[in-house]
N, C-alpha and C positions, 0 to 999 in steps of 0.2 A: 358237782355242782360249780358253773361259774359262779366265781366272787364280784360283787361289784365294788368294786373300789372306790370307785365316787361315793357311794352312800358313806363310806367310811372317813372321807377325809376332814378334816379340824376344820369346825364353822368358819373361824376366820377366811380360811383358804377358799372356800365356799362362797363367802362373803365375796370375796374382793375377785373372785370367778365371775358370778353374776353382776356384780355392779359394773362390769367393764364392757356387759352384751347388749346392742340398741335397745331402744326403749318398745318397740315390737318385741324382739322376743323375750323383754324382761315379764313383760305381760303373762305372754303360755305359759313362762316359766311357773307364773303361779299354780298353774294348772297341773306341774309333775306330780308334787308329793302335797301331803299336808303340812311336812315339816318346813317345804319350801314358800308356801304360802304364807306362815308365820312371820319367818325371817324378810319376806318380802313387804307387807304388812307391818312389819313396826319401824316406828315412826323414825329411830335414830339409821334406820337404812340410808345410806347414800351412794348413790350410783352416777357413773359420770357421763353421764346427758347433755350435750353441751346445748347452747339456747335455741328457741328455736323462735318462726314468727307466729303470732297470734293476729287474727283479723277478723272484727264481727262489723259483717255484711249487712246492709236495711234493704231489703223486698217487701215481699208480703210481712214476713217474719222476720225477724234479727236471727241469723248465720253466723256462727261463732266457727272457725277454723285451724287448727294450727296446722300448721307447716313445720317441717324441718329444712334447716339451712345446707345445702348438698357443703360438703369438704372443696373450700374453692382453693384447694392449695393444686398447681398446676391446670386446674379449668381455664375456660374461655370465656372468663365474666362478660365478655360484650352480649353473650346471651342469657341474661337473668332468667328467662321464663324456664331453662331447665335444670335452675338450682334451687326447687322451690318441691319439695317431697312432703307429699300431703299424710298425716298423720291421724290426724282425729278428726271430727266436726259434730255439732248438735244443733240443735234449732230450740230458740226461745218466740214461742208464741204469746205476742202481746194485745188483748182486746183493746188496749188502749191506743192503740196504730201510733206509740212513741217512739222517738229514735233514742236506741240504748245505746250507750258508748259504754268505756271497758277499761281499767287498771292491771295490770300484772303485778304481782311481789313474790316470789318467793314461791312456785309452783303453783299459786293460784291466780284466780281472774276473779274481778268486782267489776260488776257492770250492775248499772244502773239507767237511770232516763236522761236526756240531754239537759233536758229544763229541772230536770228534781222535782218531780211534781210528789207530794206526798202521797197522794193516789195509787201510787205506779210502787211495786217492792223490789229491794233492793235484792241481788244475787251476789254469793260468795261459792265458787265453783272452783273445785279441781276434774279438768275434761278429761286426765289420765284415769282417778280412779272412776269418774261418772260418778260424783256425791257434788250435793249442792246445802244452800243452806238461804232462807227466804227470810230477809228482815225488814220492816216499817220504819220509817224513819221518827222521830222524836214525838209524841202527842201533841208537845209543846207546840210546832210546827202545826197545826192543825187548828183553825182558828174558826168556834162554834158563831154563827151570824144571827143563831136564836130566834129562825124563822120556823115555824113548821114542816118545811117542805124538805128536812134535812142536807140541806143544800150547805155542805161545810165550806168557807172561803177560804181555797189552797194557795198557798206562798211557793215561789220558786226558791228552791234549794241547790247546794254545791256540795259533792261531797269527793273524800280521798282517802284511799287505802295505804295501807303497808305493814312493812312488818318492823318492830322494834329492834335496834339493832344487838342489845346484850341480852334484855328475857325474853326476847323473838315472840313476842306474845302481837297477835294479829291484832290492828287498828281501824276502823273507819272514826274518817273525820266528817262532820255534819256542820256547815258555814252557812248562816243566816245573816244580811245583811238590812235592814227596815231602812223604808223612805227616810227615815231619820237618821240615818248611818249609825245605829246603833247595832251594834254586833252580838253575834250569838255564837256560841260553839259548842258543841256534844262530843262526846266520845262513847264510843261504843268498843269494847275491848272484846274480841269472839273468843265464847264459851262464858259469859259472865249474866248474859240473858239483858240488860242492862245499859241505857245511853248516862252519861255524866256531863254535869255542863264544868266548862272550861271558863277561865279567864281568858280575851284575845288576846291583851297585853300590851306587845309592841305593833300589831296588826290591826288594834281597832279605832274602829273610823274609813280604815281603809277598801278601796270596791275592788270586786273578783276580773282583771282584766285579762284575763286570759282564758280558752276557752278548755281547759283542763288542769289535773292536778297530778306534777310526777314525784314518786317515789326513788331518793337514791341517797346510799348510806342511812339510810333508817332516818330517814327526813321528808316530811312530805314539801313539795314546794310548788308556788304557784306564781302569778305576777300579780301586783295589787297597786292600785292606783290613788294617788288623792284626786280629790274632787278641788281644783287649784287651779287658775291661769296658766302655769308653766307646765300642766299635767303630768305631773312628778310620777313616775313610777319604779317600783321597788320590787326584788326577788323577797317572796314573804316565803318562812320557813315552817314547819313544826316538829317536834322534836318528838317523836314517838314513843320514846322513853321518856323521857323527864316531863313530854307534856306540856312545852312551853314554848312561847313563839318569838320569832325571831325574824328579824329584815334587812337586806343587804341592794348595794346598786346595781341595776343591772349594764350591761356596758355601754360606752356613749353613743348614745341616738341619734338616725342616719339623719337629721337636719337639722336646719341651725335653731327652728322653736320648738324641740324636742319632741312634736308629736311623734313621726319618726311613722312606724305602719301598726295600722289599728288591732292588729292579731302576733300574740307574739307566743313560742313554744318554748316549755321545757324538755328538755331529754337528757341522754346521756350520753357522750360518744368518747373515746378512748378512756374510760376509768374516771371521765370532768367532767361537770355540769355543762350542758349545753343552753347556747339561746339562740334561735331562731325567728326568721320574720323575713317578710318577703316587702323590698323597697323597689319603685320605679321600675327598671327591667332585671333586678337581680334578686337571688337568695342569700340572706347573709347569716352566717353560720358564726357564731363565737364560743367558746370555748375559757371557762373559769379553771384554769392551771393550777390553781391553788383553793381550794375550800373557804369560799368566804374572805378571800384574798383580793380586793375589789380592783387591786392596779394589775392580776393576775389575766383579768380577762385577757384574751388574744382570738383576733381573726382571723379564724381556721381556713374558711371560703368565704368569698363576694362570687358566686355562679351565676352568669346571666343567661336570662330564660331564651334567648336569642335562637332562634333556628326551633324550639319547642313549638310546637300546635295545640293551642288552648282549645278545645273544640268545644266549647259550649255557650250558653249564650251571655256569663256575663264576665269571659277574660280582659275582656277590658279593667277590671276589682283588681286587675294581679295584685296590686302594692297593698290588698287588703286580706289576701289569704295567707291563710295561717301552713307555714311548712314546720314538720316535724322532721328530723332525722331521725331514723331508726338503726341503722347498720352501716358502719365503717369496712367498706371490705382491707382486705390485705394492701392492696394495689391503689387506693384513692377511692375507691369508687363508695357512691354513700345511694343507699335505700332513703326516700322518704318519703310522707303521706302530705298529700298538699291539698289544703280546702276541704278534709273530712272526704277525699273525693275521688283523688289521685293518688294510686302509688305507682313513683317514678323514681329512677336515681340518675344519679350525674356519672358521666363515663369521665373517668380522669385521665384517661387516654385520647378521648376523643374530643373531649371537652363539651358534651351537649350532654342536651337530660333527654331522655326516654322513659317512656312510659312501659313497666311492666304490665303482660297483656294478661296474667291470671284474670286482672279483674278486666273484662272485655267490656264492651260499649255497650253491651244491655243495664249494666250498672253505673252509667257513668253520671244518672241523675239519683242514685242513691250514697246514703252513707254510710261511713268505712271509719270503724278503729281499728288502727292497726299500732301493736306493740311487739318487743319481745319479748316473750315465755321461758319459765325454765321448766321444764317438764320435773316433776316430783309425784312422788307416791306417797304423799301425805293427806292422814287421812284426819274425818272429822270427830272418828268416832269416841273419842278422847273428850268429846266438850258436850256435856250431863246437858248444861240449859239451852242446848240447839235440838231444831227439829231438824236433823240430816234423811235428806230426802236422795234417793238412788235418781239414774233416767239412763 
């Protein structure tokens, strides 16, 4: 009888071989035998899959698509449409017809309504294992108006999501600031089943001026502003490990009066915190070369929009549009999301901006969230206080 030497390999060698397979092959490998299934479902299993692109596209429902970046070594990056390989997708049907946006952190996606409405659930999902958990905002944020029609007064919320750097806990931050500038912050640690109130500290009284949150180095970041004549802005941070808030200054404003662009985005490029906006005819991208050292802000790009055709009605409002850098390629090209509608890239070779055609003209008036997503086989099975749903 022919011997199957592969089944007799030491487990560490089998693990190393499987970890080097493409993600599609890993998914198929789970069906080979029970021992491989157990190995691949084990939380400590790490595979060497490069970061992917996650898109949440709003049409009649919210469609989430994951694309792999084709290896750019030696590739002609002038044609970006050829370098995104569909990996998986799924749809979220929202009965409230609200815009859903997302954040990515260590293999999980956090999806919530853009307006933060309490009547719309929050989703934490793994698109690769096709599992998700449904959460609801803290009960304190739904105010009963004491009438008989059961029509509660709902407030607007904002959310952040990420993983703490040391303990590896996934946490959701729920942020609410009322009309009198009183601040309320609740934190939900995945697996506990409860929200906890935390002190606002350094960010007390600051309004939220950015369209979303961004996690970098285990810290949630957003742009906050003071209600003063100078329109003072701060980059706000929430350390997911010690649950403390901090603030530091953004790059110098683009105008003398300090007002600058109305929409600012935070992301990461070159392993640095990135701060970006549009102003007049330019896309301006800053990097913080040394974290929380304000003197290390460096202007990486000032990209002119000249030659780029904005084919929608409010093109004249360019300076009020947000621009979010997503990925910096090896040749200096930058993939970006413009105004939550257009996936564009800057060609460092031609010094021009072009639209990525994977979002065609039919979707031009719909909203899009785009982010770097690192695929993982992380399972929710250890969270006994969560209702884990497969899809």
